[in-house]
N, C-alpha and C positions, 0 to 999 in steps of 0.2 A: 378569548380573542384569537383569531387565526394568526400564526406566525408568518413572517414574510416568505419563508421558503416552503410553505405548505399551500396546497390548493384547497378548494372548498370541500373536497371529499377526503381530506386528511392524507392524501398521498403525496409523497415527496416529488419535487420536480427534478431531482437529480437524475440524469440519464445513466445508462449502464456504464460501467467502468470501461475506458477505452481499450480496444483489443491489443494495442501495442504493448501495454504493460503485461498482459497475460502472455504474449509472445515471449517477452524477455524472461518472465518467470519460468516458462516452459524450457527455454534454451538453457537457463542457468541450472535448473533442476536436472536436465539431461546430462549436462557437463559434469555435475556432481557425481551422478551415478557412473558415468564413464570413468572418471578419475578413480573412483573406489574399485571398479572392476580391474583397472590397471594395477592398482596396489595389490589386490587379492591374487593376481596371477603369480606373484612372487612371494606370497605369504599365506601358507595354509591356515595359520592361526587367525589371521584377519579374515580369511574366507569363511571360516567357521563363524566368526563374529558377525560377518555380513548376513549370513543365513539366520542368525539369532535375532538381530535387531530388525531385519527386514520382515521376518515372520511376526515379531511382536507388533511392528508398525502396521502391517496389513491386517492383523487381528483387531487392532485398535480401530482402524478405519471401518471394518465390517461391523464392529459393535456400535460405533457412532452412527452408521447408516441405519441401524435398527433402533436408534434412540436410547441405547444402553450406554449413556454418557459416562457414568462413574466407572464402569468397566473399561471403557475406551481410554479414559484418563490414566488408569492404572497401567494399561499396556503401553501407552505412549511414554509414561514415566520410566518404565523398564527399558524401552527402546532407547530413550535418551541417555539413561545411565550407562548402557552398553556402548553407545557411541562415544560418550565422554571417556570411558575406560580405555577405549582403543585409540581415539583420535585427539583427545584433550578437549578443553573448554571452548576453543576458538576456531574449530574446523567448520567449514561451510556445510558439511553433511548434517550438522545439528539443526540447521535452519528449517527444513521441511517438518521435522518432528515438532519443533517449537510452534510453527504455524498451525499444524493440526491441533496441537494442544490449546492454543489460543482460541481457535474456532469453537472447540468443544466447551471450553470454560465459559465463553460467551453464551453458549446454548443453555447452560445451567445457571445463568445470571451471576457468575463469578467475574464481574466486569473488571475489577481491579487486578485480579490474577491474570485475566486474559491480556490486559495491557502490559503487565510485567513480562509475560511470555513473549509478546511481540517486541517489547523493548530489548529483551535479551537477543532476539534474532537480529535486530538492528545493530546492536553492539558488535555482534560477530561479523556482520556484513561490513561494518565500518573498519573492523580490524583487518579484514581481507583486503579492502581497498587501500589500506596503508602499508601492506606487507609485500607488494610486488616489487621484484628487483631484477627484472630481465631487461632485454634491449628496449629502446625507447618506443619503437612502433608497437611492440607487443604490449608494453605498459599502457600505451594510449588506448589500444583496443580493449584490454581488460578493464581499464579504468572506466571507459565509457559503458561497457556492458554491466559491470558491477555497480556503477553509479546509478544507472537507470533502474536496476533491480532494487538498490537501496532507496531510491525515490518511491518506488512502489510500496515498499514496507512502511515508509513514513506516511504515505497516503492511507494505507490500511489502518495504521495506528490512529491517525487523525480522524478517520471516519468512525472508529470505535469510540474515541473520546467525544466527538460531536454527538453521537447517538445517545450518550449517557450524560450529556449536559456540561461536560468539561470543555467549554468553548475556548478558554485561554490556551490550554494544552493543545487542543485541536488546531488552533491558529499557528502555533509554533511548529507543529508537525507538517502542516500544509506548506508553510513558508520554507521549512527545511527542504521539503521535496521540490518546491519551485526553484530554489537556489541551485540544487543539484541538477535539475533538468536543464535550466538555462546554461549551466556550465557544460553539461554533456552535449547539449544540442547546439552549443556555440551561438546562442541568441535566443530571442523571444518570438520566434515565428512558427515553432512546431506545434502540432495539435495537442500534444500532452502538456505543453506550457499553457496553452489556451484553456485546457480543462482544469488545470490547477488554479489558474486565475479565477475561473468560474467558482470553484470550491471556496476560494478565499473571499470572493465577492458575496457568496451566499452566507458565509459566516459573519461578515461585516453587516450584512442586511439583517440577519437574525439578532445581532447585537445593537441594532438601530444606529449603526455608524454609516449613515447613508452616503456621505461624500466619498468615503473610501470604497463603499460597495459600488457606487456608480463608476468610479475610476477603473476598478478591476473588471466590472461587467463590460465596460466599453473596450478596454484593451483586449479582453477575451474575444469579444465579438469581432473586432478588427482582424484578429489572427485567423478566425474561421472564415471571414469574408475573403481574406487574402488567399486562403487555401481552396476556396470555392464553397460558399455557404450551402449550396444545394446538396453537397456531399455530407454535410453534418447537420441535417435538418433537426434531429431531436435536441441536440445541445443548443443550437442557435435559437430554437423556439424557447428553450428553458431560459436562456439569457434574456431574450426579449420579454418574457413573462416577468423576470426579475426586475428589469428596467421599467416595465409598465405597471408593476404592482402599485396598489393605491397608496401605500405608505411612501414609496419612492416618488410617486406623482405629486403627493401633497408636499413632500420636502422640496421638490423642484419648484413648485409654485411659490413656496414661502422663502426659499433660498436659505433655509436654516434648519437645524434639527429641532 
């Protein structure tokens, strides 16, 4: 029997991840690299270390691109150990390596280990968010950027968990991301909030929780309509397909699950 979030040709109806999340990931990653270069300017030992783990990380990426995943994991592990040796367990510079590692682990079907690597990245980002102690305006700017990046990590983890059938954990991850986004965006009108509501609705739909699914679908749709539905056609169409799915339609007619 076809699941509610699948079409008849077994392709998911989930649209591509919103560009805004990729933008903040790129900004955060560039700021990490800039901060490391600044440190290296005053520390020859750390500069040498940067060359070491950067070379290991780049070699790991080249191995992964060729499908040599076991070798890639070994290089990523070495890069991570070098970063930990220099910067400790909770520095933001560890996060890219953990994300690369998680992706490769997923490629070799080590799904539990892939989730653990992602969860470690999330813990580091949470630690960063709780350790800012500068002026209030600077704190607010950092908290917003770091919060949005943290929400992205929660979504990536949720998608991994959903893909492998851990729907309860995926729901927790998506709702954690939603709460962060609502706080960072100061409300529930931003496109990324709408997208997360759609992800949560799809999970409810998959679990046959049709009342909750409809509520989240409708709120997501209202957000996109308020922003101009014509500018978000792929996801608006996906939401409408979810609402018009035959199981949802049957539930609406019966008024019960």
